N, C-alpha and C positions, 0 to 999 in steps of 0.2 A: 884371104878368106874373109876378113872383116870388111873390106871394101864392098863386095857384092851384098853382104848382109846389111850394111848401112844404106846402100842404094835402095834396096827393097823396103827397108824400114821407112826411109824418107818418102818413097812413092805411096806407101800405104797410109802415111800420116797426113798427106795432103787433103783427102776428103774429110778426115776427122777434124782437121784444123778449120776447114771451111764450115763444117757443121757446128763446131763449138762456138764460132763467132757469130752465128745466126742470131739475130735479135728478134724476139717475139714481140710483135706490136699488138697491143690490146685495141680492138676495134669497137666492140659492142660491150657495154658494161651492164646493161639491164636485160632481164628476160621475164616474160610472163608465160605461164604454161598451165595446162589443165589435164587431168587424168581422164583419158578417153575410156578406159576400162570402167571407171566409176560412173561416168556419164551413161553408159549402157545400162547400169543398174538404177539410174535415177538419182544418183548422188551428185552433189556439186563440189568441185575441187578446184581451187584457184591457188597458184603459186607465184611468188615473186622471188627472183634471184638476182643478186648484185655481185659483179666481179670485183674482188678485192685486190688480187695479184694474179700472176701468171698461172698459178696452180690452185688458188683458193677462192671460193665463193661463199656467200652467206645469204640466207633468205628466210622467208616465212611462207607457210602453206596453211590454208584454211579449208576445212572439209566439213560439209554438212551431209551426214549419211541418211539415206532413205531407208524405209522399212524393208524393201526388197534386199538391200545391201546387208542390213542387220539380220535378215532371215537366213543368211549363209552361216551364221554362228561361227564367225572367225575368232571369237574371243570368249573366254569363260571367266567367271568370278568364283573364287573359292573352289575351283575345279569342277563345279557342277551347275551353278546358276547361270542363266543367260545374262551376259553383260552387253547391252546394246548402246553403243556410242551414238549420240545425236549430233554433237559438234566437237570438232577437234582443231586445235591450233598448234602447228609444229614449227618452231624456229629451228633452222638447220644450218650446218656448215659442211661444205663439200671440199674434198681434196681430189683433184683431177690428176691422173697418172701422167698423161702427156702434157696438156695444158688446157686452159679454158677456151682457146681459140680454135681448137681442132676437135675432131671426134675422139672421144676418150672414155676410158673406164674411170669410174669415180667411186669413192667411198664417202659415206655420209654419216654424220653424227647428229642426232636430233633430240630435241626436247619435246614435251607434249603437255598440253593442258586439254583435258577432255571432260565434257559433260555427258553423263551416261545415265541409263536406267537399268537397274538390276531387278530382274524378275525372280524373286526368291521363292515363288510358289507358296505352299502352305507352311507357316511356321507358328510357333506358340510365342505369344508376347504376354508380359505381365504388367498390369497397371494397378494403381492403388486407388480404391474408391474413397468417398468422403468420410467413411468411418475408419479408414486406416487399414482396411483389409486388402490383401493382394487378390486380384482377380486375374485369372488366366483366360486367354481367348486366342482363337486362331486368327492369324493376320494374313490376309491375301493381298496380292498386288505387287506393284513395282515400287522400288525405292530409288529416288533420284540422288545422284552423288556426283561430286567433282573430284577429279584426280589429276595428278601431275605424274610425269614419267620420263624415262630416257629410252632411247632406241638407237639403232644403227641400220644402215642400208648399204646396198651395193647396186651399181647399175652401169649402163653404157649409154652415152649420148652421141647421136648422129647429128651432124650439121649439114643442111641442104640449102640450095638456092643462095649461093654466095654467103654462107654461114649465118643466114638470118632465120631460117626455119629450123626448129629443133624437134627431134624425135628421140624419146628416151624410153628405155626399158629398165625397170627398177624393181628391186625386192627389198622390203624393209620390215623390221619387227620392232615392237615397243613393249615395255613392261611398265606397270603403274607402281609408283613408289609410296603413295599415300595409304592405300588399302591393301595392295597386293605387292609382294616383293619377289621378283625374279620368276616365280613358278609359272604364273599365268601370263603368257605373252599373246599379243595380238598382231595381226598383219596390218601394217599401215604403209601408206605411200607406195603401194605395190601395184604394178600394172604398166600400161603404155601411156606415155604423156606426149602431147604435142604442144608446141609453143612458138613464140616469136621473140627474136632478140633485136634490141635497138640501142 
């Protein structure tokens, strides 16, 4: 009884042992990409990614948002005011499920530095005149601010043309830590990206 069982176990273990000894050779360490979805809205998005190991990459993305992108109102400030990001810099680290040299699902952790404009609408502000009296007035317009934040994303990367051409689909969210905490999140690094590896 044990002899046929051991024979079957041995036969089944041959493909597993061959797979376990397969070495992943890193071919391309650098990648440039751009978000095609953002380009259709007039925004400029440039990303650089560097392969660190078989499963981990790190990089940075810079995005300059257009007015038509901001008109989508993908982000709020204090729950009601329009928060329009003009420029965003995102350092990120990715963990690939399969490995960096194959098509794979990935999970991304990112940081954010963003320069934005908050359209607060009409609000009352208090100033002190030269006699020391408080003067109240309506304040209209936009307030410029800088924020830092953290976020996460998930996506899938396809490799085409001998693993040189990259096509990615990604969804990511980010919250600001300086002015807003957790409640108001914005969609970042979301869309279809195309790139080149070298």
